[in-house]
VEXDREN-2710 file (C-alpha; in Angstrom, 1 decimal):
% VEXDREN-2710
k/r/px/py/pz
1/MET/232.9/105.5/97.4
2/SER/229.4/105.7/96.0
3/LEU/228.1/103.6/93.2
4/GLU/225.0/104.0/91.1
5/VAL/222.8/100.9/91.3
6/ILE/222.9/98.9/88.1
7/LEU/219.8/96.8/88.4
8/PRO/217.1/97.0/85.7
9/GLN/213.6/96.9/87.0
10/LEU/212.0/93.5/86.5
11/PRO/208.3/92.8/86.2
12/GLN/206.2/91.9/89.3
13/PRO/205.8/89.4/90.8
14/LEU/209.5/89.1/91.0
15/MET/211.8/86.3/91.9
16/GLU/210.4/85.7/95.4
17/LEU/211.5/82.1/95.3
18/GLN/209.4/79.8/97.5
19/SER/210.7/79.6/101.0
20/GLU/210.9/76.1/102.4
21/GLN/209.4/75.2/105.7
22/ASN/211.4/73.1/108.2
23/TYR/209.9/70.0/109.5
24/GLU/210.9/68.4/112.8
25/ALA/208.9/65.3/113.3
26/SER/208.1/63.3/116.5
27/PRO/206.9/59.8/117.0
28/GLU/203.3/61.0/117.4
29/ASP/203.2/62.3/113.9
30/ALA/205.0/59.4/112.2
31/ASP/202.1/58.4/110.1
32/LYS/202.0/61.5/108.0
33/ILE/204.1/64.1/106.2
34/PRO/203.8/67.0/107.0
35/ALA/202.6/66.8/110.6
36/ASP/200.0/69.6/110.4
37/ASP/198.8/72.4/108.2
38/SER/201.4/74.8/109.6
39/HIS/204.0/73.2/107.5
40/GLN/202.0/73.6/104.3
41/GLN/202.8/76.4/101.9
42/PRO/199.9/78.8/101.4
43/PRO/198.1/78.3/98.1
44/GLU/199.3/80.7/95.4
45/PRO/196.7/83.0/93.9
46/GLU/195.4/81.6/90.6
47/ASN/196.4/84.8/88.8
48/GLU/200.0/84.9/90.2
49/ALA/202.8/84.2/87.9
50/PRO/205.2/81.4/88.9
51/PRO/208.7/82.5/90.2
52/MET/211.2/83.4/87.5
53/THR/214.1/81.1/87.0
54/ILE/217.7/82.3/86.9
55/LYS/217.7/81.9/83.1
56/GLN/214.6/84.1/82.8
57/ILE/216.1/86.7/85.2
58/LEU/219.4/86.8/83.1
59/ALA/217.3/87.3/79.9
60/LYS/215.4/90.2/81.5
61/LEU/218.7/91.8/82.6
62/GLY/219.9/91.8/79.0
63/GLY/223.5/91.1/79.8
64/VAL/223.9/93.7/82.5
65/PHE/225.3/92.3/85.8
66/PRO/223.0/93.4/88.7
67/MET/225.5/95.5/90.7
68/ASP/224.9/97.5/93.8
69/ALA/226.7/99.9/96.2
70/ALA/226.3/97.4/99.1
71/VAL/228.8/95.1/97.4
72/VAL/231.4/97.9/97.2
73/GLU/230.9/98.6/100.9
74/ALA/231.7/94.9/101.6
75/LEU/235.1/95.1/99.9
76/PRO/238.1/95.3/102.2
77/THR/238.8/98.8/103.6
78/GLY/240.4/101.1/101.1
79/SER/239.3/99.2/98.1
80/THR/238.2/100.9/94.9
81/PHE/235.7/99.2/92.7
82/VAL/236.7/98.9/89.0
83/SER/234.4/96.5/87.1
84/ILE/232.1/93.5/87.3
85/LYS/231.1/91.0/84.6
86/HIS/229.3/87.7/84.4
87/PHE/231.5/84.7/85.2
88/GLY/230.5/81.0/85.3
89/THR/227.0/79.6/85.6
90/SER/224.7/78.6/88.4
91/ALA/221.3/77.0/88.6
92/TRP/220.2/79.2/91.5
93/THR/222.3/82.4/91.5
94/ILE/223.9/85.0/89.2
95/THR/227.6/84.8/89.4
96/GLY/230.3/87.3/88.5
97/ARG/234.0/88.3/88.5
98/LEU/234.6/91.6/90.3
99/ILE/237.8/93.7/89.9
100/ALA/238.9/96.2/92.5
101/LEU/242.1/98.0/93.5
102/ASP/243.6/97.6/96.9
103/GLN/244.9/100.6/99.0
104/ASP/248.3/100.3/97.3
105/GLY/246.7/100.3/93.8
106/SER/247.2/96.6/93.1
107/GLU/244.5/94.7/91.4
108/LYS/242.4/92.2/93.4
109/ILE/239.8/89.9/91.9
110/TYR/236.7/88.7/93.8
111/PHE/233.9/86.3/93.1
112/LEU/230.3/87.6/93.6
113/LYS/227.0/85.7/93.8
114/VAL/223.6/87.3/93.7
115/ALA/220.2/85.8/94.6
116/TYR/216.7/87.0/95.2
117/GLY/214.0/86.8/97.8
118/GLU/214.0/85.0/101.1
119/THR/215.3/81.8/99.6
120/GLY/218.2/83.8/98.1
121/ARG/218.9/85.3/101.6
122/ILE/219.0/81.8/103.2
123/MET/221.2/80.4/100.4
124/LEU/223.9/83.1/100.4
125/ASN/223.9/83.7/104.1
126/GLY/224.3/79.9/104.6
127/GLU/227.1/79.8/102.1
128/PHE/228.9/82.7/103.8
129/GLU/228.6/81.2/107.3
130/SER/229.6/77.7/106.0
131/SER/232.6/79.2/104.2
132/LYS/233.7/81.1/107.3
133/THR/233.6/78.0/109.3
134/ILE/235.6/75.9/106.8
135/TYR/238.1/78.8/106.2
136/SER/238.7/79.2/109.9
137/THR/239.4/75.5/110.2
138/MET/241.5/75.1/107.0
139/SER/242.2/78.3/105.1
140/ASN/243.8/76.6/102.1
141/PHE/240.7/74.5/101.3
142/ILE/238.1/77.1/100.4
143/PRO/238.1/80.6/98.9
144/GLU/238.3/83.3/101.6
145/PRO/234.8/84.7/102.4
146/PHE/234.5/88.5/102.5
147/GLY/230.9/89.4/103.0
148/PHE/227.2/88.7/102.8
149/GLY/224.5/91.4/102.6
150/LYS/221.4/92.9/101.1
151/TYR/221.4/95.3/98.2
152/LYS/220.3/98.8/98.9
153/ILE/217.7/98.7/96.2
154/GLN/214.4/97.7/97.9
155/SER/212.7/95.9/95.0
156/PRO/213.4/93.2/94.3
157/PRO/214.9/92.0/97.6
158/THR/218.4/91.2/96.4
159/TYR/221.3/89.5/98.4
160/PHE/224.9/88.9/97.7
161/TYR/227.9/86.8/98.8
162/LEU/231.4/88.0/98.1
163/SER/234.5/85.9/98.3
164/GLU/238.1/85.5/97.0
165/PHE/238.3/84.7/93.3
166/ILE/240.4/81.6/92.6
167/ASP/241.4/80.7/89.0
168/MET/240.8/77.0/89.0
169/ASP/240.5/74.0/86.7
170/VAL/237.1/72.4/87.3
171/THR/237.5/69.8/84.6
172/LYS/240.1/67.5/86.1
173/ALA/239.5/64.9/88.7
174/PRO/241.5/65.4/91.9
175/ASP/244.1/63.0/93.1
176/PRO/242.2/60.6/95.3
177/GLY/245.0/60.3/97.9
178/ASN/245.6/64.0/98.3
179/PHE/242.0/65.1/98.1
180/CYS/240.8/62.6/100.6
181/HIS/243.6/63.3/103.0
182/LYS/242.7/67.0/102.9
183/LEU/239.0/66.3/103.3
184/ALA/239.6/64.0/106.3
185/ALA/241.8/66.6/107.8
186/LEU/239.0/69.2/107.6
187/HIS/236.7/66.8/109.3
188/LYS/239.2/65.9/112.1
189/LEU/240.3/69.5/112.8
190/SER/236.8/71.0/113.0
191/LYS/235.1/71.4/116.3
192/SER/231.4/71.9/116.9
193/PRO/230.9/75.1/119.0
194/THR/228.2/73.4/121.0
195/GLY/229.5/69.9/121.0
196/LYS/226.3/68.9/119.1
197/PHE/225.2/68.1/115.6
198/GLY/223.8/71.1/113.7
199/PHE/224.6/74.6/112.7
200/HIS/224.0/78.1/113.9
201/THR/222.0/79.2/110.8
202/LYS/220.1/77.6/108.0
203/THR/222.3/76.4/105.1
204/CYS/221.2/75.0/101.7
205/ASP/221.8/72.3/99.2
206/GLY/220.8/74.1/96.0
207/ASP/217.8/76.2/96.8
208/ARG/216.6/73.8/99.5
209/ALA/217.2/74.6/103.1
210/HIS/218.6/72.0/105.5
211/VAL/217.0/71.3/108.9
212/VAL/220.0/72.0/111.2
213/ASP/218.7/72.5/114.7
214/TRP/221.3/71.5/117.3
215/GLN/220.9/67.9/118.5
216/ASP/222.9/65.7/120.9
217/SER/221.8/62.6/119.0
218/TRP/223.0/62.1/115.5
219/ALA/220.1/59.7/114.8
220/VAL/217.6/62.5/115.8
221/PHE/219.5/65.1/113.8
222/TYR/219.6/63.0/110.7
223/ARG/215.9/62.0/111.0
224/ASN/214.9/65.7/111.1
225/LEU/217.2/66.5/108.1
226/PHE/215.8/63.5/106.2
227/LEU/212.2/64.3/106.9
228/GLY/212.7/67.9/105.9
229/VAL/213.9/67.0/102.4
230/CYS/211.2/64.4/102.1
231/GLU/208.5/66.9/103.0
232/LEU/209.7/69.4/100.4
233/ASP/210.0/66.7/97.8
234/ILE/206.4/65.6/98.3
235/LYS/205.3/69.3/98.1
236/ARG/207.1/69.8/94.8
237/ASN/206.7/66.4/93.2
238/GLY/203.4/65.3/94.5
239/PRO/202.2/62.3/96.6
240/TRP/203.3/58.7/96.2
241/PRO/201.8/56.4/98.8
242/GLU/204.4/53.6/98.6
243/TYR/207.2/56.1/98.7
244/GLU/205.7/57.9/101.7
245/ARG/205.2/54.6/103.5
246/ALA/208.9/53.8/102.9
247/ILE/209.9/57.2/104.2
248/GLN/208.1/56.6/107.5
249/GLN/209.7/53.2/107.9
250/VAL/213.1/54.6/107.3
251/ALA/212.5/57.5/109.7
252/TRP/211.3/55.5/112.6
253/LYS/212.8/52.1/112.1
254/ILE/215.9/52.2/109.9
255/ILE/217.5/55.4/111.2
256/PRO/217.4/54.3/114.9
257/ARG/218.6/50.8/113.9
258/LEU/221.6/52.0/111.9
259/LEU/222.5/55.3/113.6
260/GLU/221.7/54.9/117.3
261/PRO/224.5/52.2/117.7
262/LEU/227.0/54.9/116.8
263/GLN/226.4/56.5/120.2
264/SER/225.6/53.5/122.3
265/ASP/227.7/51.0/124.3
266/GLU/230.1/53.8/125.2
267/ARG/230.7/54.6/121.5
268/GLN/231.0/58.2/120.5
269/ILE/231.1/60.0/117.2
270/LYS/232.5/63.5/116.7
271/PRO/230.4/66.2/115.2
272/CYS/232.5/67.4/112.2
273/ILE/232.0/70.3/109.8
274/ILE/231.1/68.9/106.4
275/HIS/230.8/70.7/103.1
276/GLY/227.2/69.5/102.8
277/ASP/227.0/69.3/99.0
278/LEU/230.4/67.8/98.0
279/TRP/230.5/66.4/94.5
280/GLU/233.1/67.1/91.8
281/GLY/231.1/70.1/90.5
282/ASN/231.9/71.9/93.8
283/MET/235.7/71.5/93.7
284/GLY/238.5/72.6/91.6
285/ILE/242.3/72.6/91.2
286/LYS/244.1/76.0/91.5
287/ARG/246.0/76.7/88.3
288/ASP/248.9/78.4/90.0
289/THR/249.6/76.1/92.9
290/ARG/247.7/72.9/91.8
291/GLU/246.2/72.8/95.3
292/MET/242.6/71.4/95.5
293/THR/239.8/73.7/96.7
294/ILE/236.2/73.3/97.5
295/PHE/233.4/75.9/97.2
296/ASP/229.6/76.4/97.2
297/ALA/229.3/75.0/100.8
298/GLY/226.1/74.3/102.6
299/SER/227.6/73.1/105.9
300/TYR/226.6/71.7/109.2
301/PHE/228.3/69.6/111.9
302/ALA/227.6/66.0/111.2
303/HIS/228.8/62.5/111.4
304/ASN/231.8/62.7/109.1
305/GLU/230.6/59.7/107.0
306/MET/227.6/61.9/106.0
307/GLU/229.9/63.7/103.5
308/LEU/230.4/60.5/101.6
309/GLY/226.6/59.9/101.1
310/HIS/226.6/62.3/98.1
311/TRP/229.3/60.2/96.4
312/ARG/226.7/57.4/96.0
313/CYS/224.2/59.6/94.1
314/GLU/223.9/59.6/90.3
315/PHE/224.8/63.3/90.0
316/THR/228.3/62.3/91.3
317/TYR/230.5/60.5/88.7
318/VAL/234.1/61.1/89.7
319/PHE/233.7/60.6/93.5
320/ARG/231.6/57.5/92.9
321/ALA/234.8/55.6/92.1
322/GLU/235.7/53.3/95.0
323/VAL/239.2/54.7/95.2
324/TYR/237.9/57.9/96.7
325/THR/236.0/56.2/99.5
326/TRP/239.0/53.8/100.1
327/HIS/241.4/56.7/100.5
328/TYR/239.0/58.6/102.7
329/LEU/238.6/55.6/105.1
330/LYS/242.3/55.1/105.1
331/ASN/242.6/58.6/106.6
332/TYR/239.4/58.6/108.7
333/PRO/238.4/54.9/109.5
334/ALA/234.7/54.0/109.4
335/ALA/232.9/54.2/112.7
336/GLU/231.8/51.2/114.7
337/PRO/230.1/49.0/113.8
338/VAL/232.4/49.0/110.8
339/ASP/230.4/46.2/109.0
340/GLU/227.4/48.5/108.7
341/PHE/229.4/51.3/106.9
342/GLU/228.0/50.4/103.5
343/ASP/224.4/50.5/104.7
344/ARG/224.9/53.8/106.5
345/ASN/226.3/55.2/103.3
346/ARG/223.2/54.1/101.5
347/LEU/221.1/55.7/104.2
348/TYR/223.1/58.9/104.0
349/SER/222.7/59.0/100.2
350/LEU/218.9/59.4/100.6
351/LYS/219.3/63.0/101.7
352/GLY/221.2/64.0/98.6
353/ALA/219.0/62.0/96.2
354/ILE/215.7/63.3/97.6
355/ASN/217.0/66.8/97.9
356/TYR/218.1/66.7/94.2
357/ALA/214.6/65.4/93.2
358/ALA/213.0/68.2/95.1
359/GLY/215.0/70.7/93.1
360/HIS/214.5/68.9/89.8
361/PRO/210.9/67.8/89.2
362/LYS/210.5/64.4/87.6
363/SER/214.1/63.5/88.3
364/ILE/214.9/59.8/88.2
365/MET/216.7/60.2/91.6
366/ARG/213.3/60.1/93.4
367/LYS/213.0/56.5/92.2
368/THR/216.6/55.7/93.1
369/ALA/216.0/56.9/96.6
370/TYR/212.8/54.9/96.9
371/ASN/214.6/51.8/95.7
372/ASN/217.4/52.3/98.3
373/MET/214.7/52.7/101.0
374/CYS/213.2/49.4/99.8
375/TYR/216.6/47.8/100.2
376/LEU/217.1/49.1/103.7
377/CYS/213.6/48.1/104.8
378/GLU/213.9/44.6/103.4
379/LYS/217.1/44.1/105.3
380/TYR/216.3/45.7/108.6
381/ALA/212.6/46.3/109.0
382/PRO/210.4/44.6/106.4
383/ILE/207.0/46.2/105.8
384/GLU/204.0/45.5/103.6
385/GLY/202.9/48.0/101.0
386/ILE/206.2/48.9/99.3
387/ASP/208.1/47.5/96.4
388/LYS/210.8/45.0/96.4
389/TYR/214.4/46.3/96.0
390/ASP/215.5/46.1/92.4
391/PRO/219.3/45.8/91.8
392/HIS/218.8/46.4/88.1
393/ILE/218.0/50.1/88.8
394/ASP/220.6/50.6/91.5
395/PRO/223.2/53.0/90.2
396/SER/225.8/51.7/92.6
397/ILE/225.5/48.4/90.6
398/THR/224.7/49.6/87.1
399/GLY/227.0/52.7/87.1
400/ALA/224.2/54.9/85.7
401/HIS/224.6/58.6/86.2
402/ILE/223.0/61.9/85.2
403/VAL/224.3/65.3/84.1
404/PRO/223.5/67.5/87.1
405/HIS/221.2/70.5/86.6
406/VAL/220.7/69.7/82.9
407/ASP/218.7/66.6/82.1
408/ASP/217.9/63.5/84.1
409/ASP/218.7/61.2/81.3
410/LEU/220.8/58.2/82.1
411/ILE/224.4/58.3/80.7
END
């Protein structure tokens, strides 16, 4: 069926959110970030307005959900579109609850996400491909993905992701034993199509794209991922010499020291599909079956322990409880060397913390990441010109946390 586009014209320049550049470093450019001018964003014209935020876009829309015929075409064959309305909130997208009728006339509810510009395309295509991979591995652990596409309207460039709608409770903490058993099962059952670490398309954590080029070496993959978020953070939050010095020491000394042993002396680690942004804000409990489900994935095939790095960050409160890590390791034991698990976890948390800081200017998590880098450098590769690790500002000791996507005040 046809559908008239419902998308009020917004002022130019529109929501062409800035597209991140990937950065894959090599030892020769270890002294600087980024490696060359090709990784720099072109300067914005002085008279160009900054990109609009989702809140500003919603205000311009005046309560009208931006619907398009392309979404109707993505519905299962024989479906009839009925209605769409806003549902939920998101820092980076517009989200809605869509009602359609199946071929037999029964009502079916879908969840719709809309985003703009090249960044919107990368975000929603990445979520679609991530969800397909997880759903094909464990169909009862993520809403069924139905489609990704571009709106027929040409301006602004608008993209959508359509999935199953699940009525869920997102306020209750999941049972640690059941949730971690299910998460470990996802990791164990998944299989990299190439046998390598990476993903076949870009995925995101928030509006920041991961560096996910396929790699045989987990240490190389993680270094590229780490340097990618560091480069973006420096672009968005500005230079900080001590921080940048610590970044280079972590990239070229700490990462090899902690991650190369995972694949040496006949040791092997399996590339596992991970959610990629797993904190309690991206999971819920189905109201009808009480089953746990995850959503908003930005996946890639990784060392399974990478998933737990987010649980150390201040934006995670529920999963930071030791009981969750304990239950997970009960189902999927730590890799050898086991006695370095805690330091690997601290190292993996850097990606989540720095990525968050890149998406939230002036976030305290930039300082947290720096302090964790100082800890790792002191322990494994001391270097002059950076600060001493301070346990008094380590949230894994103090218990401090933030309210994600709202304010970065300590709670």
